[in-house]
C-alpha positions in Angstrom: 70.4 55.2 63.2 70.8 51.7 64.5 68.2 49.6 62.7 68.7 46.8 65.3 67.0 48.8 68.1 63.4 49.9 68.2 62.6 53.6 67.9 62.7 55.3 71.3 64.9 52.7 72.9 67.3 54.2 75.5 70.9 54.5 74.3 73.4 52.9 76.6 75.7 55.2 78.5 78.7 53.0 77.6 80.2 49.8 78.7 80.6 48.4 82.2 84.1 47.1 82.7 84.9 44.3 85.1 88.2 45.4 86.6 88.8 42.4 88.8 86.9 39.7 90.8 87.8 37.1 93.4 85.4 35.5 95.9 84.1 38.3 98.2 85.4 41.3 96.2 84.2 42.7 92.9 85.3 45.9 91.2 83.7 47.4 88.1 84.3 50.6 86.3 82.5 53.0 83.9 83.3 56.5 82.8 79.8 57.7 83.8 80.5 56.9 87.5 83.1 59.7 87.5 80.6 62.5 87.3 77.1 61.3 87.7 76.8 61.0 91.5 73.0 60.7 91.4 73.4 57.6 89.2 76.0 56.1 91.6 73.6 56.7 94.5 70.8 54.8 92.6 73.3 51.9 91.9 74.3 51.9 95.6 70.7 51.6 96.7 70.0 48.7 94.3 73.2 46.8 95.3 73.1 47.2 99.0 69.5 45.7 98.8 70.9 42.4 97.6 71.5 39.6 100.0 75.1 39.2 101.2 76.4 42.6 100.3 78.7 43.9 103.0 80.3 47.0 101.5 79.9 49.4 98.6 82.7 51.9 97.8 82.8 54.5 95.0 85.9 56.1 93.6 85.2 59.4 91.8 88.8 59.5 90.4 88.7 56.2 88.7 85.0 55.8 88.2 85.1 52.4 89.9 82.7 50.6 92.3 84.1 48.1 94.8 81.5 45.7 96.1 82.3 43.3 98.9 80.0 40.4 99.5 79.7 37.1 101.3 80.2 34.2 98.9 77.2 31.9 98.9 74.7 34.6 99.7 74.8 36.3 96.3 76.3 35.6 92.9 78.8 38.0 91.2 76.9 37.7 87.9 73.8 39.0 89.7 75.7 42.0 91.1 77.2 42.9 87.7 73.8 42.4 86.0 72.1 44.7 88.5 74.7 47.5 88.1 74.5 47.4 84.4 70.7 47.4 84.4 70.3 50.4 86.8 73.1 52.4 85.1 71.9 51.4 81.6 75.4 50.1 80.7 76.4 47.4 78.3 77.2 44.3 80.3 80.7 42.6 80.2 80.6 39.4 78.2 80.4 36.2 80.1 83.9 35.1 79.0 85.4 38.2 80.5 83.6 37.6 83.8 84.8 34.0 84.0 88.3 35.0 83.1 88.5 37.5 85.9 87.4 35.0 88.5 90.6 33.9 90.2 90.9 30.6 92.1 91.5 30.9 95.9 95.1 29.7 95.5 95.9 32.6 93.2 94.2 35.0 95.6 96.3 33.6 98.5 99.5 34.1 96.5 98.5 37.7 95.7 97.8 38.4 99.3 101.1 36.9 100.4 102.9 39.1 97.8 101.2 42.2 99.1 102.1 41.3 102.7 105.7 40.7 101.6 105.9 44.0 99.9 104.5 45.7 103.0 107.1 43.9 105.1 109.9 45.1 102.8 108.7 48.6 103.1 108.4 48.6 106.9 111.8 47.1 107.3 113.5 49.3 104.8 114.2 46.4 102.4 116.3 44.7 105.1 114.0 41.7 105.6 111.1 40.0 104.0 108.7 37.2 104.9 111.0 34.5 103.5 113.4 35.4 106.3 111.0 36.5 109.0 108.7 33.5 109.0 111.4 30.9 109.4 113.0 33.1 112.1 109.7 33.4 114.0 109.4 29.6 113.9 112.9 29.2 115.1 112.2 31.6 118.0 109.1 29.6 118.8 111.3 26.5 118.9 113.6 28.1 121.5 110.6 29.2 123.5 109.2 25.6 123.4 112.5 24.3 124.5 112.6 26.6 127.5 109.0 26.1 128.4 108.5 22.5 127.3 105.6 22.0 129.8 103.3 24.2 127.8 100.9 21.6 126.4 99.7 23.7 123.4 103.2 24.2 121.9 104.6 21.7 119.4 107.8 20.0 120.3 110.9 22.3 120.0 112.7 19.9 117.7 109.7 19.7 115.4 109.6 23.5 115.3 113.3 23.7 114.6 112.9 21.2 111.7 110.0 23.3 110.3 112.1 26.4 110.5 114.9 24.9 108.6 112.6 23.3 106.1 110.8 26.6 105.5 114.1 28.5 105.1 115.5 26.1 102.6 112.2 25.9 100.7 111.8 29.7 100.5 115.5 30.2 99.5 115.8 27.3 97.1 116.8 29.5 94.2 119.6 31.1 96.1 120.8 27.8 97.5 120.8 26.1 94.1 122.6 29.1 92.6 125.3 28.9 95.2 125.8 25.1 94.7 126.0 25.5 90.9 128.3 28.5 91.0 131.1 28.3 88.5 134.6 27.4 89.8 135.9 30.8 88.7 133.5 32.5 91.0 134.3 30.4 94.1 136.5 31.9 96.8 140.3 31.5 96.2 142.0 29.6 99.0 144.8 31.3 101.0 148.4 30.7 99.9 149.6 27.2 100.8 146.2 25.7 100.8 145.3 23.6 97.8 142.0 24.2 96.1 139.6 21.3 96.5 139.5 19.4 93.2 136.3 19.2 91.3 134.8 15.8 90.8 135.1 14.6 87.2 132.1 15.3 85.1 130.2 12.3 83.7 
């Protein structure tokens, strides 16, 4: 018997796990949510009653709850606290909650990676956003050149510069690798053509 708890105190069903959180989306998980649908319904009623909650999704397979909310209208700590209280679960410690809060820049990178993976899948791995985005800007440059009277379009030469700058920035690793390629891997000139001499190393 646990001497730290008064007699007759309810025994927690387990621990509430914070799977991930970034502003607007919060996912928690507990084993009890896999089979106790009545409990899930009670949690749903408690959560949707909070200000700013826009969506509540339950996964029976994983025992997870996905809560979407409007940042500024409610606090994620309040949502986690409410779920743990209604379900009688041990709360995640505050360090875990803070560690799972990702800054907006990290969220943006994650979304970009997901979009890039989707693009690769749709194109059969023939193109990704690193190629398609600069290409789209270059196409917009050509359109701007042909229809230069359109007031809302940037100048075609600016668009062309942005396209080139984007392409070189997104392919910096490949460009640097080609520049630094060892001499033994460079193309062999045809017979009668002298190989360009390497500048002396300093």
